[in-house]
N, C-alpha and C positions, 0 to 999 in steps of 0.2 A: 439832152446835148449832148455830145461826145467832146470828152477832152483827151489832150497830149498831155499828159503830167512829165513838167520840166523838175520840178521840186517838191518836195515833203519833207516831213522834219518831225522827229519824236516831243511826245508829250507824255506825262504824267498818265494821263487817262490812257493812252497806248499799253502802257504799263498794266495797267487796270484789267483793261480789255481781253488781256490774254494772261491774268491769273488766273489761276485754276478754282480758289475760291471766290474768286469777283462776281458781280453780277450785271457788269457793264454792257456786255455783248447781248445783242437779243438775238443772234442767228448762231447755228451749231459750225456753219462754213463761213469764213467771212475775212473778205481780205481787208487788213488794219488801214491807219492812215486817217487821224479823222482833221486832217490839214493836207492840202495839195492847191498847187497852182500850175496854170499853164495855158495853154491855148484852145480855142475852139477848134474841132476840125472838123465838125459835122454837128448839122442844129437844125430842126423842123420848126423851131419859133421864130420868128424874127426878130423877138427883142435882143437875142443871143447871137448875133451873127456868126459863120467863120470868121476867123482870124481875131474873135475879141478875145483879150487875157481876164482871165475871170482868176479866182480864188476860192477854194471851197473850204467849209468847215463849218459845226454844227450841223443840224438838219438829220441827226444819225449817222453822218459821215463816219465808216471804221467802228461804228457801234449796233447797227441798224441795215445800216447798208454799205455795199465794197466802198474802201476810202482810198488813201492815197497813194498807198506802198505798190505800186503798179505802174505800168507805162501809160494807160488808158485809166479812165474814169468816165462814167456813164450817169449821167444825175437829170432830174428836172430843171428847167429854167430856173425855175424861183428858189432854188437852192442855192444857186451862184451869184456871185459878187463881180461885178466889173471893177478889174483893177483901176483905180486912178493912173492917168498920166503923171509917170516921173516915179512910179514904183512899178519896179519890173517882178517876173516871178521867183528870181533867188530872194530879192529883199525882202519881198512878201512872207518869205520863209521864214526868214532869219526872223523877222517877227510872228507870224505862225497866230495862232489861236492864244498863244503865250501873250505876243506883242498886242493884238486886238485887244483881249481882255486887259492890260497894262492899260492901254489907252483911254478906253472906254472908263476904266477905273478913275485915271487923273481927272478925264472930263468931266465926273461925276465931284470927286473931291476938290476943284477949283471951285466949284458953285460956292464952297463954304471959306475956304482958303485961297488966298491969292499968293501968287510965287513970291517969297523973300518975308512973309509974313509970320513966319517960326516953323521948326524943325517937323517935319513930316519922315514918320516910322517907315520903313516898308520890312517887314518880315517874308521869312524863307527868301531871302535875299537873291541865295546863288542858284535857285531854279528859274523856271521859263518865265512866268510872268514876274517873279519879285527882279529877277537882272534886268530885264527889260525896262521893267517901273523905276528903278533905280536913275537906268541911264536917261529917260525922258524925264523923270522929275527936274535932275540935276540939268538937261541940256534945255529946260522952261524954266530956270532960274530958284527953283527951291532949294531951299537947305533939306539934304536929304541924309538921314541916319539909317542906316542897312542894321541889319539884326542879323546874325548867323551863328553857329554852334562852332562853327571852321577857323581855327585860326590861321589855315592857309588860304581863306577867301580874302581876307584884308586886302591883300594888292589888287586881286582881280576887282573887287568892288569900287575901292577907291580910284583906280584907274577909268571906271565905269561914271563916275561922278559923286559918289559917297561922301560926303564932308567926314566923316565917321562911322566907323562899324562897334557894333556893340553885341554884348553877348546875352542870352535870354533871361539873365538877372536881372538886367535893366528895368525889366518890369514889375518887379516885387519891389513895391514900395509903401511903407506902412500898412503892412498884412493886417494889421490888428484894426484898421480904419476901413470905412465904406469905401474910402475914396484915397488913392496915393496924391503924390504931389502932382498940380496941373501942369503937365511938360509939353507934350504933342499937340500942333495943331492939328495934325491930322495924322491918318494911317491908308497904307493899302496892305491887308494883313493875308497870306496867301497861304496861313497855316491853320486858321479855325482853332476849335475847342477852348483849351483854358486857355491858351494865349491870348486870342479875341476877348476873353472876359477880362484879361489882364492889361488890354489897351484901353479898353473902355474906360478902367480907374484912375488913366494917368493923360487921358486927354484933356487939353486945355477949354476953357468956356467956348462955347461954339463949333467944338471940333467935329471932326467926322471921322470915321472907320467904315473905311469900304472892304467890304466880304468877298473875297474871290476865291476861296478852295478851301479845304478838309482835311488835309493831309495830318493835321495834327488830333482831328475827332470833327464829328458832325454834329454834335451838339455842345452848350456851355451853361454854365451857371452864372448869373449877375444880378443885380440890385436895380434899382428903377433910379436911384441915386445920380449916375452919369447925365440920366435925361431929364431930370425935375430940377438938379440942382446946377449943373453946369450949361445945362442945353445942347448936347452932346445928341448926334445924329447916325445911326447907323445905316447902312445903303450896300445893297446886294448888288453883282454883275454876274448877268447871265448871256454866255456869247454861243447857246446852241440854240434857241428860240428868239434871238432878236430880231425886229420886224425890219424888212429891207431898207427903208431910208435910215435906220439910226446903224446898220452895218457901214452903208455906203458912206456917213459923215464920219465914221471912227476909221475907215480907212484913208480918208481924204485926208484927214488930221494926222495919218502917221505920214505922209508924204514929205520930205525932208525935214523930218524932226527929227532925227540924227545925222550927224557925217558922216564920212564914209568910214573913216577909221573907227570911229566908234560902233558903227554897225558891226564890223568885222570883229571888234572886241568881243562882242555877244555870240559869236560864234565859236564851241567847243572844238566840234569836228565835221567833216565829212563822209559818208559813210554810201555806201549799197546797198540793195536790198538785201544781199546775204549777211549784213551784219546788224541787220536790223536788232534780231536777238540777243546779242553781245550788247548794243547800245540801249537796251530796255532795261536788263541787268543794271548797265552804270546809272541808268536815272533810279534803279529802285534801292544802290546802294549811294545814292547822294553824292555819288563822285563827278557829274559832269558841271562847270562850269560854265554856264551859257546854254546856247542851243547846240542840238546837234541836227543838222541836215542830211535829207536822203536823197539821193540821185539816182532814181530808178532805171536810168538807163543803165546803170553800173551791176 
């Protein structure tokens, strides 16, 4: 299938691909971009006819196969997901892999936590997954607590619907005990490492931590106490190899999930191809508030 790419976006994974010390890229010469959305302009597969609006993410896009930082994309038909009615290419890239991961996380969280039943924590809240998670959770009626180290982020996060913004120190509770005070009904953790371990200690009975990222570390140390004395659950989210029915259901859940003004509030800026390098450095510095969209025609 050949796709005319209308929009792509920047993700933390894209910055890992171009890192000299990174091991994410699987080939030496690679067009990056782990996300893309556009229209099918050529196809030899009747299940994805010409004219179909599609989104591409995971499946090795931008890591093992050429990705979305180009006006054209060629892919196996099974790697593409048809965009549901009500979600255009630009809106889908405001969400992107980050928004997909956020909604997949929320659907898992809501197996354990009903909206309005207690505080839900979002870590790494100014990042892609974190910021979209804050907005989606608030729109679905959850009491959202956003965790951020940046004092400058409070207005941005509160504008997305966070009821409060807290510093990481809030997770350091009774460090001399095996568990802290039971505060949060659930959490979407975009950080990993010690942060994830700290979250497990302060979840309420029956709470759930949904793990989506590892910017704070790939390993963590914990005890069995959160699981055997509070019935806590730890759930992981994968956006790379999720089967087609799961992908379709998550994208369908994003239709109408946010109003137009909130969706636009998630956008940090729009750039062309030649500004991608600067945009990736911005992500590395942690200076982006929300999503950076890429228009490959610029």
